[in-house]
C-alpha positions in Angstrom: 0.0 0.0 0.0 1.4 3.4 -1.0 -1.1 5.9 0.3 -4.8 6.6 1.2 -6.2 8.0 -2.1 -9.8 9.1 -1.2 -12.9 8.7 0.8 -16.1 8.3 -1.2 -19.4 9.6 0.2 -22.7 9.0 -1.6 -25.0 11.9 -1.2 -28.8 12.3 -1.7 -28.5 16.0 -2.5 -25.3 17.2 -4.2 -26.1 20.9 -3.6 -26.5 20.4 0.2 -23.3 18.3 0.3 -21.3 20.9 -1.7 -22.5 23.6 0.7 -21.3 21.5 3.7 -18.0 20.3 2.4 -17.0 23.3 0.2 -18.7 26.3 1.8 -18.7 25.3 5.5 -15.7 23.0 5.8 -13.6 24.8 3.1 -12.6 21.9 0.9 -11.6 22.9 -2.6 -13.0 21.2 -5.7 -10.3 19.6 -7.8 -12.5 17.9 -10.3 -16.3 17.8 -11.1 -17.3 15.2 -13.7 -20.1 13.0 -14.9 -19.1 9.4 -15.2 -20.9 6.9 -17.4 -20.1 4.1 -19.8 -18.5 0.6 -19.9 -15.6 1.4 -17.5 -17.7 2.8 -14.6 -20.4 0.0 -15.1 -17.6 -2.6 -14.9 -15.8 -1.4 -11.9 -19.1 -0.7 -9.9 -20.7 -4.0 -11.0 -23.8 -2.1 -12.2 -25.5 -1.3 -15.5 -26.2 2.0 -17.1 -24.5 4.0 -14.3 -24.6 7.8 -14.5 -22.8 9.4 -11.5 -21.7 12.9 -10.8 -18.3 12.7 -9.0 -16.8 15.7 -7.3 -13.2 15.3 -6.0 -12.3 17.7 -3.2 -9.2 18.3 -1.0 -8.4 20.1 2.2 -5.5 22.6 1.9 -2.7 20.3 3.2 -4.2 16.9 2.6 -3.0 14.1 0.4 -6.3 12.2 0.4 -9.4 13.4 -1.4 -13.0 13.5 -0.4 -15.1 12.2 -3.3 -18.8 13.2 -3.3 -20.9 10.8 -5.4 -24.4 11.6 -6.7 -25.9 8.7 -8.6 -28.3 10.1 -11.1 -29.1 6.6 -12.5 -29.7 4.5 -9.4 -31.9 5.0 -6.4 -30.3 6.1 -3.2 -31.0 4.2 -0.1 -30.1 5.5 3.3 -27.7 3.4 5.4 -29.7 1.6 8.1 -28.1 3.5 11.0 -25.1 5.9 11.0 -24.3 5.4 14.7 -20.6 5.5 15.4 -20.2 2.0 17.0 -21.7 0.2 13.9 -19.5 -1.9 11.7 -18.0 -0.6 8.5 -16.6 2.8 7.7 -18.0 5.0 10.5 -16.8 8.5 9.9 -14.4 10.9 8.2 -12.0 13.1 10.3 -10.4 16.5 9.5 -7.6 18.2 11.3 -8.5 21.9 11.8 -6.6 25.0 13.1 -9.2 26.1 15.6 -12.0 23.6 16.5 -13.9 26.2 18.5 -14.1 28.6 15.6 -15.1 25.8 13.2 -17.8 24.6 15.7 -19.2 28.2 15.9 -19.2 28.7 12.1 -20.8 25.3 11.4 -23.3 25.6 14.3 -24.4 28.9 12.9 -24.7 27.2 9.5 -27.3 24.8 11.0 -24.9 21.8 11.3 -25.9 19.2 14.0 -23.2 18.3 16.6 -23.0 15.7 19.4 -21.5 18.2 21.7 -19.3 21.3 21.9 -15.5 20.7 21.4 -14.0 18.6 24.2 -10.4 18.3 25.3 -9.0 14.8 25.1 -7.9 13.2 28.5 -4.2 13.6 27.6 -4.6 17.2 26.5 -3.2 16.6 23.0 -6.4 17.3 21.1 -9.7 19.0 21.2 -12.4 17.1 19.4 -16.1 17.2 18.3 -18.4 15.3 16.0 -20.9 16.8 13.6 -23.0 15.4 10.8 -23.1 16.1 7.0 -26.5 16.6 5.3 -26.9 12.9 4.8 -26.0 12.0 8.4 -22.4 11.0 7.8 -20.4 11.5 11.0 -17.6 14.1 10.6 -14.9 14.4 13.3 -13.1 17.7 13.7 -9.8 17.6 15.6 -7.4 20.4 16.7 -4.0 19.0 17.7 -1.8 20.5 20.4 1.9 20.0 21.0 2.8 17.9 24.0 
């Protein structure tokens, strides 16, 4: 394995998700494309796929966040996005000032579990919020020991 490439998030409303990830979290769009044809059908194991894919990146990140809006296939909500459930449970971002991010996002109508909390060892201040489709998003401010 060489590197983590991206995290894919299927969205039910691309406009709401762009507002959250681009406008509120500050990710930059690197590529916005419509994917369809034999290649995408083959790799997804589906037929007649038509998916809008938006690749986004945080300023100093190597890995991308990939928003996927399937125009061709019905979207079903995951049964339950609670953190202890099996499977991919959340995406985490390192931020400069978690309190400022919390305030900005809260004012933008984003739902949180709690206000930012200091970790027991004092090395990070952390909170969890939810994107428009209920995907848990962790925000972490790191501190020098």
